[in-house]
ZANU-183444 format. One line per field, with one value per residue: z, y, x of N, C-alpha, C in turn; residue in one letter. Coordinates in Angstrom, 2 decimals, decimal comma, always signed. Layout:
nc3 = c(Z	...)
nc2 = c(Y	...)
nc1 = c(X	...)
cac3 = c(Z	...)
cac2 = c(Y	...)
cac1 = c(X	...)
cc3 = c(Z	...)
cc2 = c(Y	...)
cc1 = c(X	...)
rest = c(a	...)
***
This chain:
nc3 = c(-317,63	-318,26	-317,44	-317,49	-320,12	-320,51	-321,18	-318,85	-318,80	-319,74	-318,13	-317,37	-315,26	-315,27	-314,23	-314,77	-316,09	-316,85	-318,95	-317,23	-317,75	-317,97	-315,61	-315,60	-317,12	-318,56	-318,53	-321,43	-323,28	-325,62	-325,47	-326,89	-326,20	-326,47	-328,67	-327,65	-327,85	-328,00	-325,26	-322,77	-319,96	-316,96	-315,59	-313,45	-311,86	-311,44	-309,43	-308,12	-307,18	-308,18	-311,41	-313,68	-316,89	-319,65	-322,24	-325,47	-328,25	-329,77	-331,00	-334,16	-334,51	-336,40	-336,53	-335,87	-338,30	-339,96	-338,97	-339,98)
nc2 = c(+4,32	+6,27	+8,92	+10,17	+11,02	+13,02	+16,40	+18,75	+21,32	+21,14	+21,09	+23,67	+25,78	+27,84	+30,54	+31,65	+33,24	+32,08	+31,27	+30,96	+28,77	+26,74	+25,46	+23,25	+21,39	+18,35	+15,49	+14,38	+15,99	+18,55	+21,80	+25,12	+27,43	+30,76	+32,03	+30,42	+27,48	+24,09	+22,39	+19,89	+18,80	+17,83	+14,77	+13,50	+15,47	+17,64	+19,66	+20,75	+23,30	+24,02	+23,72	+21,85	+22,00	+20,48	+21,15	+20,00	+20,57	+23,03	+26,41	+27,66	+30,11	+32,59	+35,24	+35,20	+34,41	+36,65	+38,51	+37,75)
nc1 = c(+80,25	+77,53	+77,14	+79,51	+79,78	+77,99	+77,15	+78,05	+77,12	+74,50	+72,40	+70,15	+68,86	+66,01	+64,05	+60,71	+57,90	+54,68	+51,75	+48,62	+47,20	+48,92	+49,20	+47,59	+48,94	+49,81	+51,80	+53,51	+52,37	+53,12	+54,37	+54,70	+57,00	+57,24	+59,63	+61,57	+61,38	+60,17	+58,55	+58,15	+56,29	+57,85	+57,37	+58,58	+60,06	+58,31	+56,19	+53,00	+53,27	+55,78	+56,13	+58,13	+59,61	+60,89	+63,13	+62,51	+62,84	+64,73	+64,57	+65,56	+68,11	+67,69	+68,64	+71,27	+72,52	+71,89	+73,57	+75,96)
cac3 = c(-316,89	-319,26	-316,92	-317,93	-321,51	-320,60	-321,06	-317,48	-319,15	-320,37	-317,20	-317,19	-314,49	-315,34	-313,62	-315,48	-315,97	-317,94	-319,01	-316,08	-318,30	-317,87	-314,33	-315,81	-318,12	-318,29	-319,02	-322,70	-324,21	-325,96	-325,40	-327,45	-325,30	-327,37	-329,03	-327,10	-328,40	-327,54	-324,03	-322,12	-318,52	-316,46	-314,61	-312,35	-310,96	-311,38	-308,42	-308,32	-306,79	-309,15	-312,51	-314,43	-318,21	-320,38	-323,78	-326,35	-329,55	-329,64	-332,18	-334,87	-334,41	-337,77	-336,34	-335,94	-339,67	-340,41	-338,59	-340,77)
cac2 = c(+5,12	+7,13	+10,26	+10,77	+11,62	+14,02	+17,75	+19,34	+22,56	+20,85	+21,57	+25,13	+26,12	+29,17	+31,01	+32,53	+33,44	+31,35	+31,35	+30,35	+27,38	+25,63	+24,77	+22,20	+20,74	+16,98	+14,78	+13,86	+17,04	+19,51	+23,30	+26,03	+28,62	+31,77	+32,37	+29,44	+26,16	+23,20	+21,88	+18,92	+18,75	+16,68	+14,13	+13,03	+16,50	+18,72	+19,68	+21,64	+24,63	+24,26	+22,84	+21,69	+21,80	+20,13	+21,50	+18,92	+21,04	+24,40	+27,06	+27,99	+31,42	+33,19	+36,41	+34,89	+34,30	+37,90	+39,34	+37,24)
cac1 = c(+79,29	+76,99	+77,21	+80,84	+79,78	+76,94	+77,66	+77,76	+76,51	+73,31	+71,37	+70,12	+67,55	+65,59	+62,74	+60,12	+56,47	+53,96	+50,15	+47,91	+46,70	+50,11	+49,06	+46,90	+49,69	+50,01	+53,11	+53,36	+51,89	+54,16	+53,93	+55,63	+57,23	+57,57	+60,96	+62,51	+61,24	+59,02	+58,84	+57,16	+56,22	+58,75	+56,50	+59,38	+60,47	+57,34	+55,20	+51,92	+53,94	+56,96	+56,36	+59,45	+59,34	+62,05	+63,03	+62,57	+63,16	+64,92	+64,22	+66,69	+68,35	+67,94	+69,27	+72,72	+72,79	+71,76	+74,71	+77,29)
cc3 = c(-317,85	-318,80	-317,33	-319,26	-321,62	-320,43	-319,65	-317,77	-319,66	-319,38	-316,90	-316,48	-314,52	-314,68	-314,51	-315,26	-317,16	-317,94	-317,81	-316,52	-318,13	-316,53	-314,57	-316,92	-317,69	-319,10	-320,33	-323,71	-324,42	-325,88	-326,16	-326,60	-326,28	-327,43	-328,29	-327,59	-327,89	-326,22	-323,55	-320,66	-318,05	-315,33	-313,40	-311,38	-310,78	-310,07	-308,78	-308,11	-307,76	-310,29	-313,12	-315,80	-318,86	-321,78	-324,53	-327,79	-329,22	-331,06	-332,89	-334,53	-335,68	-337,64	-336,42	-337,40	-340,33	-340,18	-339,39	-342,08)
cc2 = c(+6,20	+8,64	+11,04	+11,40	+12,69	+15,40	+18,42	+20,65	+22,26	+21,17	+23,07	+25,32	+27,53	+29,42	+31,98	+32,63	+32,73	+31,60	+30,59	+28,97	+26,39	+24,87	+23,50	+21,30	+19,24	+16,46	+14,22	+14,80	+17,99	+20,88	+24,10	+27,21	+29,66	+32,09	+31,41	+28,06	+25,39	+22,58	+20,83	+19,01	+17,52	+16,12	+13,70	+14,18	+17,60	+18,53	+20,73	+23,05	+25,00	+23,30	+22,87	+21,25	+21,54	+20,63	+20,29	+19,34	+22,62	+24,98	+27,48	+29,58	+32,03	+34,50	+36,27	+34,87	+35,80	+38,74	+38,97	+37,97)
cc1 = c(+78,82	+77,09	+78,51	+80,76	+78,65	+77,55	+77,25	+77,14	+75,08	+72,16	+71,37	+68,72	+67,35	+64,34	+62,08	+58,69	+55,80	+52,42	+49,67	+47,48	+47,74	+49,95	+48,39	+47,64	+49,83	+51,27	+52,69	+52,83	+52,99	+53,63	+55,14	+55,80	+57,90	+59,03	+61,99	+62,49	+60,02	+59,43	+57,77	+57,30	+57,06	+57,82	+57,29	+59,71	+59,49	+56,53	+54,11	+52,54	+55,03	+56,91	+57,68	+59,03	+60,84	+62,06	+63,34	+63,08	+63,35	+64,70	+65,40	+66,87	+68,67	+68,65	+70,84	+73,24	+72,78	+72,94	+76,12	+77,43)
rest = c(d	f	l	s	v	i	n	p	e	s	l	v	i	k	q	g	f	a	e	p	s	l	k	d	a	v	a	g	k	a	f	q	f	e	r	e	g	y	f	c	l	d	s	r	h	s	t	a	e	k	p	v	f	n	r	t	v	g	l	r	d	t	w	a	k	v	g	e)
***
């Protein structure tokens, strides 16, 4: 069962604000969310009222290295 090896902490649901143009987002196109990473629209779970974006690439945290 592949679900037994998935990190239970991998699902993070956040609420936020976005540019109005994202209401026209289509599945398969990537968007950069400032200081967060790159995201794609989830075609399975999104609705017009509640769009769902999945992070595909996170950004490196260079500030963590500065503190070391």
